[in-house]
PyMOL Python script that loads the backbone (N, CA, C, O; Angstrom):
from pymol import cmd

cmd.read_pdbstr("""\
ATOM      1  N   MET A   1       0.863  -1.160  -0.035  1.00  0.00           N
ATOM      2  CA  MET A   1      -0.007   0.005   0.033  1.00  0.00           C
ATOM      3  C   MET A   1       0.828   1.278  -0.029  1.00  0.00           C
ATOM      4  O   MET A   1       1.690   1.439   0.835  1.00  0.00           O
ATOM      5  N   GLN A   2       0.659   2.142  -0.921  1.00  0.00           N
ATOM      6  CA  GLN A   2       1.450   3.445  -1.014  1.00  0.00           C
ATOM      7  C   GLN A   2       1.031   4.470  -0.151  1.00  0.00           C
ATOM      8  O   GLN A   2       1.877   5.192   0.377  1.00  0.00           O
ATOM      9  N   ASP A   3      -0.313   4.645   0.086  1.00  0.00           N
ATOM     10  CA  ASP A   3      -0.801   5.699   0.955  1.00  0.00           C
ATOM     11  C   ASP A   3      -1.198   5.169   2.352  1.00  0.00           C
ATOM     12  O   ASP A   3      -2.360   5.254   2.749  1.00  0.00           O
ATOM     13  N   THR A   4      -0.273   4.656   3.040  1.00  0.00           N
ATOM     14  CA  THR A   4      -0.516   4.031   4.324  1.00  0.00           C
ATOM     15  C   THR A   4      -1.113   5.076   5.329  1.00  0.00           C
ATOM     16  O   THR A   4      -2.111   4.778   5.985  1.00  0.00           O
ATOM     17  N   LYS A   5      -0.570   6.173   5.442  1.00  0.00           N
ATOM     18  CA  LYS A   5      -0.989   7.311   6.306  1.00  0.00           C
ATOM     19  C   LYS A   5      -2.410   7.598   5.986  1.00  0.00           C
ATOM     20  O   LYS A   5      -3.236   7.631   6.898  1.00  0.00           O
ATOM     21  N   GLY A   6      -2.756   7.814   4.723  1.00  0.00           N
ATOM     22  CA  GLY A   6      -4.037   8.168   4.306  1.00  0.00           C
ATOM     23  C   GLY A   6      -5.116   7.110   4.682  1.00  0.00           C
ATOM     24  O   GLY A   6      -6.255   7.396   5.051  1.00  0.00           O
ATOM     25  N   ALA A   7      -4.604   5.821   4.540  1.00  0.00           N
ATOM     26  CA  ALA A   7      -5.556   4.680   4.779  1.00  0.00           C
ATOM     27  C   ALA A   7      -5.791   4.642   6.324  1.00  0.00           C
ATOM     28  O   ALA A   7      -6.915   4.447   6.786  1.00  0.00           O
ATOM     29  N   ILE A   8      -4.768   4.821   7.048  1.00  0.00           N
ATOM     30  CA  ILE A   8      -4.918   4.700   8.629  1.00  0.00           C
ATOM     31  C   ILE A   8      -5.752   5.946   8.997  1.00  0.00           C
ATOM     32  O   ILE A   8      -6.647   5.762   9.822  1.00  0.00           O
ATOM     33  N   ASP A   9      -5.601   7.051   8.556  1.00  0.00           N
ATOM     34  CA  ASP A   9      -6.404   8.214   8.813  1.00  0.00           C
ATOM     35  C   ASP A   9      -7.880   8.005   8.563  1.00  0.00           C
ATOM     36  O   ASP A   9      -8.724   8.299   9.409  1.00  0.00           O
ATOM     37  N   HIS A  10      -8.183   7.469   7.333  1.00  0.00           N
ATOM     38  CA  HIS A  10      -9.512   7.262   7.016  1.00  0.00           C
ATOM     39  C   HIS A  10     -10.092   6.198   7.920  1.00  0.00           C
ATOM     40  O   HIS A  10     -11.207   6.378   8.408  1.00  0.00           O
ATOM     41  N   LEU A  11      -9.415   5.119   8.168  1.00  0.00           N
ATOM     42  CA  LEU A  11      -9.987   4.030   9.089  1.00  0.00           C
ATOM     43  C   LEU A  11     -10.246   4.496  10.481  1.00  0.00           C
ATOM     44  O   LEU A  11     -11.198   4.053  11.124  1.00  0.00           O
ATOM     45  N   ARG A  12      -9.362   5.440  10.992  1.00  0.00           N
ATOM     46  CA  ARG A  12      -9.618   6.047  12.268  1.00  0.00           C
ATOM     47  C   ARG A  12     -10.613   7.097  12.347  1.00  0.00           C
ATOM     48  O   ARG A  12     -11.356   7.164  13.326  1.00  0.00           O
ATOM     49  N   GLN A  13     -10.683   7.929  11.380  1.00  0.00           N
ATOM     50  CA  GLN A  13     -11.571   9.139  11.481  1.00  0.00           C
ATOM     51  C   GLN A  13     -12.943   8.989  10.699  1.00  0.00           C
ATOM     52  O   GLN A  13     -13.909   9.634  11.109  1.00  0.00           O
ATOM     53  N   HIS A  14     -13.057   8.250   9.705  1.00  0.00           N
ATOM     54  CA  HIS A  14     -14.218   8.246   8.906  1.00  0.00           C
ATOM     55  C   HIS A  14     -15.007   6.904   8.803  1.00  0.00           C
ATOM     56  O   HIS A  14     -16.154   6.891   8.357  1.00  0.00           O
ATOM     57  N   GLN A  15     -14.385   5.803   9.216  1.00  0.00           N
ATOM     58  CA  GLN A  15     -15.101   4.536   9.135  1.00  0.00           C
ATOM     59  C   GLN A  15     -15.942   4.333  10.363  1.00  0.00           C
ATOM     60  O   GLN A  15     -15.620   4.741  11.479  1.00  0.00           O
ATOM     61  N   THR A  16     -17.075   3.653  10.071  1.00  0.00           N
ATOM     62  CA  THR A  16     -17.914   3.249  11.210  1.00  0.00           C
ATOM     63  C   THR A  16     -17.680   1.854  11.619  1.00  0.00           C
ATOM     64  O   THR A  16     -17.459   1.001  10.759  1.00  0.00           O
ATOM     65  N   TYR A  17     -17.711   1.576  12.820  1.00  0.00           N
ATOM     66  CA  TYR A  17     -17.453   0.154  13.303  1.00  0.00           C
ATOM     67  C   TYR A  17     -18.591  -0.239  14.235  1.00  0.00           C
ATOM     68  O   TYR A  17     -19.271   0.642  14.762  1.00  0.00           O
ATOM     69  N   PRO A  18     -18.827  -1.553  14.462  1.00  0.00           N
ATOM     70  CA  PRO A  18     -18.178  -2.615  13.780  1.00  0.00           C
ATOM     71  C   PRO A  18     -18.357  -2.631  12.262  1.00  0.00           C
ATOM     72  O   PRO A  18     -19.286  -2.029  11.723  1.00  0.00           O
ATOM     73  N   ALA A  19     -17.430  -3.344  11.577  1.00  0.00           N
ATOM     74  CA  ALA A  19     -17.617  -3.440  10.073  1.00  0.00           C
ATOM     75  C   ALA A  19     -16.997  -4.743   9.670  1.00  0.00           C
ATOM     76  O   ALA A  19     -15.992  -5.207  10.208  1.00  0.00           O
ATOM     77  N   THR A  20     -17.687  -5.327   8.649  1.00  0.00           N
ATOM     78  CA  THR A  20     -17.095  -6.632   8.057  1.00  0.00           C
ATOM     79  C   THR A  20     -16.196  -6.292   6.979  1.00  0.00           C
ATOM     80  O   THR A  20     -16.203  -5.157   6.503  1.00  0.00           O
ATOM     81  N   LYS A  21     -15.364  -7.266   6.532  1.00  0.00           N
ATOM     82  CA  LYS A  21     -14.482  -7.058   5.402  1.00  0.00           C
ATOM     83  C   LYS A  21     -15.217  -6.489   4.242  1.00  0.00           C
ATOM     84  O   LYS A  21     -14.723  -5.542   3.631  1.00  0.00           O
ATOM     85  N   ASP A  22     -16.426  -7.027   3.872  1.00  0.00           N
ATOM     86  CA  ASP A  22     -17.202  -6.649   2.770  1.00  0.00           C
ATOM     87  C   ASP A  22     -17.533  -5.132   2.807  1.00  0.00           C
ATOM     88  O   ASP A  22     -17.479  -4.442   1.789  1.00  0.00           O
ATOM     89  N   GLU A  23     -17.907  -4.605   4.121  1.00  0.00           N
ATOM     90  CA  GLU A  23     -18.262  -3.315   4.254  1.00  0.00           C
ATOM     91  C   GLU A  23     -17.028  -2.387   4.100  1.00  0.00           C
ATOM     92  O   GLU A  23     -17.138  -1.298   3.538  1.00  0.00           O
ATOM     93  N   LEU A  24     -15.902  -2.813   4.585  1.00  0.00           N
ATOM     94  CA  LEU A  24     -14.689  -2.001   4.567  1.00  0.00           C
ATOM     95  C   LEU A  24     -14.200  -1.934   3.194  1.00  0.00           C
ATOM     96  O   LEU A  24     -13.696  -0.881   2.802  1.00  0.00           O
ATOM     97  N   VAL A  25     -14.300  -3.017   2.367  1.00  0.00           N
ATOM     98  CA  VAL A  25     -13.773  -2.982   0.935  1.00  0.00           C
ATOM     99  C   VAL A  25     -14.819  -2.092   0.165  1.00  0.00           C
ATOM    100  O   VAL A  25     -14.382  -1.310  -0.678  1.00  0.00           O
ATOM    101  N   LYS A  26     -16.126  -2.158   0.393  1.00  0.00           N
ATOM    102  CA  LYS A  26     -17.043  -1.337  -0.382  1.00  0.00           C
ATOM    103  C   LYS A  26     -16.739   0.125  -0.130  1.00  0.00           C
ATOM    104  O   LYS A  26     -16.692   0.927  -1.063  1.00  0.00           O
ATOM    105  N   GLU A  27     -16.520   0.493   1.202  1.00  0.00           N
ATOM    106  CA  GLU A  27     -16.247   1.878   1.526  1.00  0.00           C
ATOM    107  C   GLU A  27     -14.894   2.291   0.814  1.00  0.00           C
ATOM    108  O   GLU A  27     -14.790   3.344   0.185  1.00  0.00           O
ATOM    109  N   CYS A  28     -13.857   1.369   0.964  1.00  0.00           N
ATOM    110  CA  CYS A  28     -12.607   1.734   0.276  1.00  0.00           C
ATOM    111  C   CYS A  28     -12.800   1.998  -1.222  1.00  0.00           C
ATOM    112  O   CYS A  28     -12.242   2.973  -1.726  1.00  0.00           O
ATOM    113  N   ASN A  29     -13.552   1.187  -1.951  1.00  0.00           N
ATOM    114  CA  ASN A  29     -13.789   1.219  -3.379  1.00  0.00           C
ATOM    115  C   ASN A  29     -14.523   2.554  -3.823  1.00  0.00           C
ATOM    116  O   ASN A  29     -14.391   3.038  -4.947  1.00  0.00           O
ATOM    117  N   GLU A  30     -15.263   3.062  -2.878  1.00  0.00           N
ATOM    118  CA  GLU A  30     -15.964   4.355  -3.272  1.00  0.00           C
ATOM    119  C   GLU A  30     -15.073   5.602  -2.987  1.00  0.00           C
ATOM    120  O   GLU A  30     -15.479   6.699  -3.371  1.00  0.00           O
ATOM    121  N   LEU A  31     -13.966   5.504  -2.381  1.00  0.00           N
ATOM    122  CA  LEU A  31     -13.115   6.586  -2.146  1.00  0.00           C
ATOM    123  C   LEU A  31     -12.306   7.020  -3.290  1.00  0.00           C
ATOM    124  O   LEU A  31     -11.686   6.187  -3.950  1.00  0.00           O
ATOM    125  N   SER A  32     -12.270   8.401  -3.594  1.00  0.00           N
ATOM    126  CA  SER A  32     -11.569   8.780  -4.730  1.00  0.00           C
ATOM    127  C   SER A  32     -10.118   9.153  -4.397  1.00  0.00           C
ATOM    128  O   SER A  32      -9.317   9.413  -5.295  1.00  0.00           O
ATOM    129  N   ASP A  33      -9.803   9.174  -3.154  1.00  0.00           N
ATOM    130  CA  ASP A  33      -8.402   9.589  -2.636  1.00  0.00           C
ATOM    131  C   ASP A  33      -7.365   8.510  -2.816  1.00  0.00           C
ATOM    132  O   ASP A  33      -6.162   8.768  -2.772  1.00  0.00           O
ATOM    133  N   PHE A  34      -7.872   7.222  -3.032  1.00  0.00           N
ATOM    134  CA  PHE A  34      -6.909   6.063  -3.076  1.00  0.00           C
ATOM    135  C   PHE A  34      -6.790   5.543  -4.544  1.00  0.00           C
ATOM    136  O   PHE A  34      -7.750   5.540  -5.315  1.00  0.00           O
ATOM    137  N   SER A  35      -5.611   5.127  -4.854  1.00  0.00           N
ATOM    138  CA  SER A  35      -5.347   4.595  -6.265  1.00  0.00           C
ATOM    139  C   SER A  35      -5.971   3.168  -6.333  1.00  0.00           C
ATOM    140  O   SER A  35      -6.232   2.476  -5.350  1.00  0.00           O
ATOM    141  N   LYS A  36      -6.173   2.827  -7.643  1.00  0.00           N
ATOM    142  CA  LYS A  36      -6.733   1.548  -7.979  1.00  0.00           C
ATOM    143  C   LYS A  36      -5.858   0.368  -7.332  1.00  0.00           C
ATOM    144  O   LYS A  36      -6.409  -0.629  -6.864  1.00  0.00           O
ATOM    145  N   GLU A  37      -4.459   0.534  -7.331  1.00  0.00           N
ATOM    146  CA  GLU A  37      -3.509  -0.444  -6.798  1.00  0.00           C
ATOM    147  C   GLU A  37      -3.756  -0.498  -5.185  1.00  0.00           C
ATOM    148  O   GLU A  37      -3.772  -1.583  -4.604  1.00  0.00           O
ATOM    149  N   ASP A  38      -3.926   0.589  -4.577  1.00  0.00           N
ATOM    150  CA  ASP A  38      -4.113   0.578  -3.089  1.00  0.00           C
ATOM    151  C   ASP A  38      -5.446  -0.143  -2.697  1.00  0.00           C
ATOM    152  O   ASP A  38      -5.522  -0.861  -1.700  1.00  0.00           O
ATOM    153  N   LYS A  39      -6.514   0.099  -3.563  1.00  0.00           N
ATOM    154  CA  LYS A  39      -7.764  -0.443  -3.236  1.00  0.00           C
ATOM    155  C   LYS A  39      -7.618  -1.919  -3.432  1.00  0.00           C
ATOM    156  O   LYS A  39      -8.123  -2.652  -2.582  1.00  0.00           O
ATOM    157  N   GLU A  40      -6.965  -2.460  -4.491  1.00  0.00           N
ATOM    158  CA  GLU A  40      -6.799  -3.865  -4.779  1.00  0.00           C
ATOM    159  C   GLU A  40      -6.011  -4.518  -3.695  1.00  0.00           C
ATOM    160  O   GLU A  40      -6.306  -5.629  -3.254  1.00  0.00           O
ATOM    161  N   TRP A  41      -4.949  -3.770  -3.252  1.00  0.00           N
ATOM    162  CA  TRP A  41      -4.050  -4.342  -2.133  1.00  0.00           C
ATOM    163  C   TRP A  41      -4.894  -4.546  -0.821  1.00  0.00           C
ATOM    164  O   TRP A  41      -4.830  -5.570  -0.141  1.00  0.00           O
ATOM    165  N   PHE A  42      -5.653  -3.516  -0.554  1.00  0.00           N
ATOM    166  CA  PHE A  42      -6.592  -3.508   0.621  1.00  0.00           C
ATOM    167  C   PHE A  42      -7.447  -4.715   0.604  1.00  0.00           C
ATOM    168  O   PHE A  42      -7.412  -5.476   1.572  1.00  0.00           O
ATOM    169  N   GLU A  43      -8.258  -4.973  -0.471  1.00  0.00           N
ATOM    170  CA  GLU A  43      -9.128  -6.037  -0.633  1.00  0.00           C
ATOM    171  C   GLU A  43      -8.350  -7.397  -0.596  1.00  0.00           C
ATOM    172  O   GLU A  43      -8.832  -8.333   0.042  1.00  0.00           O
ATOM    173  N   LYS A  44      -7.247  -7.523  -1.211  1.00  0.00           N
ATOM    174  CA  LYS A  44      -6.449  -8.724  -1.252  1.00  0.00           C
ATOM    175  C   LYS A  44      -5.866  -9.140   0.157  1.00  0.00           C
ATOM    176  O   LYS A  44      -5.860 -10.309   0.543  1.00  0.00           O
ATOM    177  N   ASN A  45      -5.413  -8.152   0.837  1.00  0.00           N
ATOM    178  CA  ASN A  45      -4.775  -8.418   2.140  1.00  0.00           C
ATOM    179  C   ASN A  45      -5.582  -8.348   3.410  1.00  0.00           C
ATOM    180  O   ASN A  45      -5.095  -8.754   4.465  1.00  0.00           O
ATOM    181  N   LEU A  46      -6.810  -7.844   3.346  1.00  0.00           N
ATOM    182  CA  LEU A  46      -7.680  -7.823   4.516  1.00  0.00           C
ATOM    183  C   LEU A  46      -8.250  -9.174   4.737  1.00  0.00           C
ATOM    184  O   LEU A  46      -8.972  -9.645   3.858  1.00  0.00           O
ATOM    185  N   PRO A  47      -8.017  -9.810   5.756  1.00  0.00           N
ATOM    186  CA  PRO A  47      -8.630 -11.110   6.107  1.00  0.00           C
ATOM    187  C   PRO A  47     -10.061 -10.979   6.291  1.00  0.00           C
ATOM    188  O   PRO A  47     -10.487  -9.898   6.700  1.00  0.00           O
ATOM    189  N   GLU A  48     -10.907 -11.982   6.034  1.00  0.00           N
ATOM    190  CA  GLU A  48     -12.295 -12.050   6.338  1.00  0.00           C
ATOM    191  C   GLU A  48     -12.432 -11.829   7.823  1.00  0.00           C
ATOM    192  O   GLU A  48     -11.612 -12.310   8.606  1.00  0.00           O
ATOM    193  N   GLY A  49     -13.493 -11.081   8.233  1.00  0.00           N
ATOM    194  CA  GLY A  49     -13.733 -10.937   9.654  1.00  0.00           C
ATOM    195  C   GLY A  49     -14.691  -9.741   9.978  1.00  0.00           C
ATOM    196  O   GLY A  49     -15.064  -8.963   9.099  1.00  0.00           O
ATOM    197  N   ASN A  50     -15.040  -9.647  11.190  1.00  0.00           N
ATOM    198  CA  ASN A  50     -15.762  -8.440  11.713  1.00  0.00           C
ATOM    199  C   ASN A  50     -14.888  -7.656  12.631  1.00  0.00           C
ATOM    200  O   ASN A  50     -14.434  -8.112  13.681  1.00  0.00           O
ATOM    201  N   TYR A  51     -14.682  -6.472  12.187  1.00  0.00           N
ATOM    202  CA  TYR A  51     -13.719  -5.629  12.888  1.00  0.00           C
ATOM    203  C   TYR A  51     -14.423  -4.594  13.756  1.00  0.00           C
ATOM    204  O   TYR A  51     -15.330  -3.880  13.328  1.00  0.00           O
ATOM    205  N   LYS A  52     -13.939  -4.554  15.037  1.00  0.00           N
ATOM    206  CA  LYS A  52     -14.496  -3.616  16.056  1.00  0.00           C
ATOM    207  C   LYS A  52     -13.983  -2.231  16.080  1.00  0.00           C
ATOM    208  O   LYS A  52     -14.617  -1.307  16.589  1.00  0.00           O
ATOM    209  N   SER A  53     -12.760  -2.094  15.493  1.00  0.00           N
ATOM    210  CA  SER A  53     -12.093  -0.829  15.590  1.00  0.00           C
ATOM    211  C   SER A  53     -11.090  -0.650  14.400  1.00  0.00           C
ATOM    212  O   SER A  53     -10.765  -1.613  13.705  1.00  0.00           O
ATOM    213  N   ALA A  54     -10.611   0.615  14.188  1.00  0.00           N
ATOM    214  CA  ALA A  54      -9.623   0.846  13.186  1.00  0.00           C
ATOM    215  C   ALA A  54      -8.412   0.101  13.525  1.00  0.00           C
ATOM    216  O   ALA A  54      -7.751  -0.411  12.621  1.00  0.00           O
ATOM    217  N   ASP A  55      -8.040  -0.011  14.837  1.00  0.00           N
ATOM    218  CA  ASP A  55      -6.839  -0.645  15.328  1.00  0.00           C
ATOM    219  C   ASP A  55      -6.873  -2.146  14.942  1.00  0.00           C
ATOM    220  O   ASP A  55      -5.829  -2.726  14.642  1.00  0.00           O
ATOM    221  N   ASP A  56      -8.099  -2.787  14.949  1.00  0.00           N
ATOM    222  CA  ASP A  56      -8.249  -4.196  14.556  1.00  0.00           C
ATOM    223  C   ASP A  56      -7.920  -4.240  13.045  1.00  0.00           C
ATOM    224  O   ASP A  56      -7.097  -5.082  12.686  1.00  0.00           O
ATOM    225  N   VAL A  57      -8.442  -3.472  12.176  1.00  0.00           N
ATOM    226  CA  VAL A  57      -8.088  -3.356  10.812  1.00  0.00           C
ATOM    227  C   VAL A  57      -6.724  -3.227  10.468  1.00  0.00           C
ATOM    228  O   VAL A  57      -6.211  -3.996   9.655  1.00  0.00           O
ATOM    229  N   ILE A  58      -6.032  -2.225  11.076  1.00  0.00           N
ATOM    230  CA  ILE A  58      -4.639  -1.912  10.913  1.00  0.00           C
ATOM    231  C   ILE A  58      -3.794  -3.074  11.367  1.00  0.00           C
ATOM    232  O   ILE A  58      -2.856  -3.422  10.650  1.00  0.00           O
ATOM    233  N   ALA A  59      -4.030  -3.673  12.437  1.00  0.00           N
ATOM    234  CA  ALA A  59      -3.348  -4.824  12.827  1.00  0.00           C
ATOM    235  C   ALA A  59      -3.470  -5.998  11.926  1.00  0.00           C
ATOM    236  O   ALA A  59      -2.464  -6.651  11.647  1.00  0.00           O
ATOM    237  N   ALA A  60      -4.638  -6.308  11.452  1.00  0.00           N
ATOM    238  CA  ALA A  60      -4.882  -7.352  10.478  1.00  0.00           C
ATOM    239  C   ALA A  60      -4.115  -7.105   9.191  1.00  0.00           C
ATOM    240  O   ALA A  60      -3.654  -8.065   8.573  1.00  0.00           O
ATOM    241  N   LEU A  61      -3.960  -5.868   8.762  1.00  0.00           N
ATOM    242  CA  LEU A  61      -3.237  -5.601   7.544  1.00  0.00           C
ATOM    243  C   LEU A  61      -1.769  -5.388   7.829  1.00  0.00           C
ATOM    244  O   LEU A  61      -1.046  -5.213   6.848  1.00  0.00           O
ATOM    245  N   GLY A  62      -1.219  -5.379   9.047  1.00  0.00           N
ATOM    246  CA  GLY A  62       0.101  -5.191   9.348  1.00  0.00           C
ATOM    247  C   GLY A  62       0.559  -3.829   8.952  1.00  0.00           C
ATOM    248  O   GLY A  62       1.706  -3.623   8.556  1.00  0.00           O
ATOM    249  N   LEU A  63      -0.347  -2.905   9.063  1.00  0.00           N
ATOM    250  CA  LEU A  63       0.100  -1.467   8.747  1.00  0.00           C
ATOM    251  C   LEU A  63       0.656  -0.744   9.892  1.00  0.00           C
ATOM    252  O   LEU A  63       0.235  -0.920  11.036  1.00  0.00           O
ATOM    253  N   GLU A  64       1.622   0.089   9.588  1.00  0.00           N
ATOM    254  CA  GLU A  64       2.031   0.921  10.614  1.00  0.00           C
ATOM    255  C   GLU A  64       2.208   2.406  10.113  1.00  0.00           C
ATOM    256  O   GLU A  64       2.892   2.619   9.112  1.00  0.00           O
ATOM    257  N   PRO A  65       1.637   3.372  10.757  1.00  0.00           N
ATOM    258  CA  PRO A  65       1.773   4.708  10.200  1.00  0.00           C
ATOM    259  C   PRO A  65       3.243   5.115   9.985  1.00  0.00           C
ATOM    260  O   PRO A  65       4.109   4.819  10.808  1.00  0.00           O
ATOM    261  N   SER A  66       3.499   5.795   8.866  1.00  0.00           N
ATOM    262  CA  SER A  66       4.764   6.262   8.529  1.00  0.00           C
ATOM    263  C   SER A  66       4.668   7.750   8.218  1.00  0.00           C
ATOM    264  O   SER A  66       3.908   8.205   7.363  1.00  0.00           O
ATOM    265  N   TYR A  67       5.471   8.456   8.952  1.00  0.00           N
ATOM    266  CA  TYR A  67       5.505   9.887   8.891  1.00  0.00           C
ATOM    267  C   TYR A  67       6.975  10.400   8.599  1.00  0.00           C
ATOM    268  O   TYR A  67       7.903  10.369   9.406  1.00  0.00           O
ATOM    269  N   GLY A  68       7.021  10.885   7.282  1.00  0.00           N
ATOM    270  CA  GLY A  68       8.352  11.330   6.888  1.00  0.00           C
ATOM    271  C   GLY A  68       9.340  10.285   6.834  1.00  0.00           C
ATOM    272  O   GLY A  68      10.521  10.508   7.101  1.00  0.00           O
ATOM    273  N   GLY A  69       8.881   9.094   6.482  1.00  0.00           N
ATOM    274  CA  GLY A  69       9.828   7.901   6.356  1.00  0.00           C
ATOM    275  C   GLY A  69      10.198   7.220   7.632  1.00  0.00           C
ATOM    276  O   GLY A  69      10.989   6.277   7.621  1.00  0.00           O
ATOM    277  N   VAL A  70       9.634   7.679   8.768  1.00  0.00           N
ATOM    278  CA  VAL A  70       9.880   7.169  10.035  1.00  0.00           C
ATOM    279  C   VAL A  70       8.615   6.436  10.523  1.00  0.00           C
ATOM    280  O   VAL A  70       7.577   7.067  10.721  1.00  0.00           O
ATOM    281  N   SER A  71       8.702   5.070  10.722  1.00  0.00           N
ATOM    282  CA  SER A  71       7.666   4.326  11.258  1.00  0.00           C
ATOM    283  C   SER A  71       7.385   4.704  12.703  1.00  0.00           C
ATOM    284  O   SER A  71       8.292   4.939  13.502  1.00  0.00           O
ATOM    285  N   MET A  72       6.067   4.755  13.012  1.00  0.00           N
ATOM    286  CA  MET A  72       5.761   5.002  14.410  1.00  0.00           C
ATOM    287  C   MET A  72       4.883   4.002  15.033  1.00  0.00           C
ATOM    288  O   MET A  72       4.560   4.115  16.215  1.00  0.00           O
TER     289      MET A  72
END
""", "prot")
cmd.dss("prot")
cmd.show_as("cartoon", "prot")
cmd.util.cbc("prot")
cmd.orient("prot")
C-alpha cells in the first residue's frame, strides 16, 4: 500500500465500526483519494472478519503509520 498514512487516517476518522471485510472493501472502493492499486491491495490483504475498531483493521493488515519515512 502506497498511501498508508491516508488509509490509517481514513480508518480511524471516517469509518464506522463494527464493520465486516465486505463493508470495509465497499467503503474503500468508493473513495476517490486512493489509487486502484491501493484499493486492490486492501481487498487482497484484509482477512475475512468482523472488525470492532480501526486498530483491529490496521493490525490485520500489518500497517504501521509512516511519517516522513519514520515508522511510528
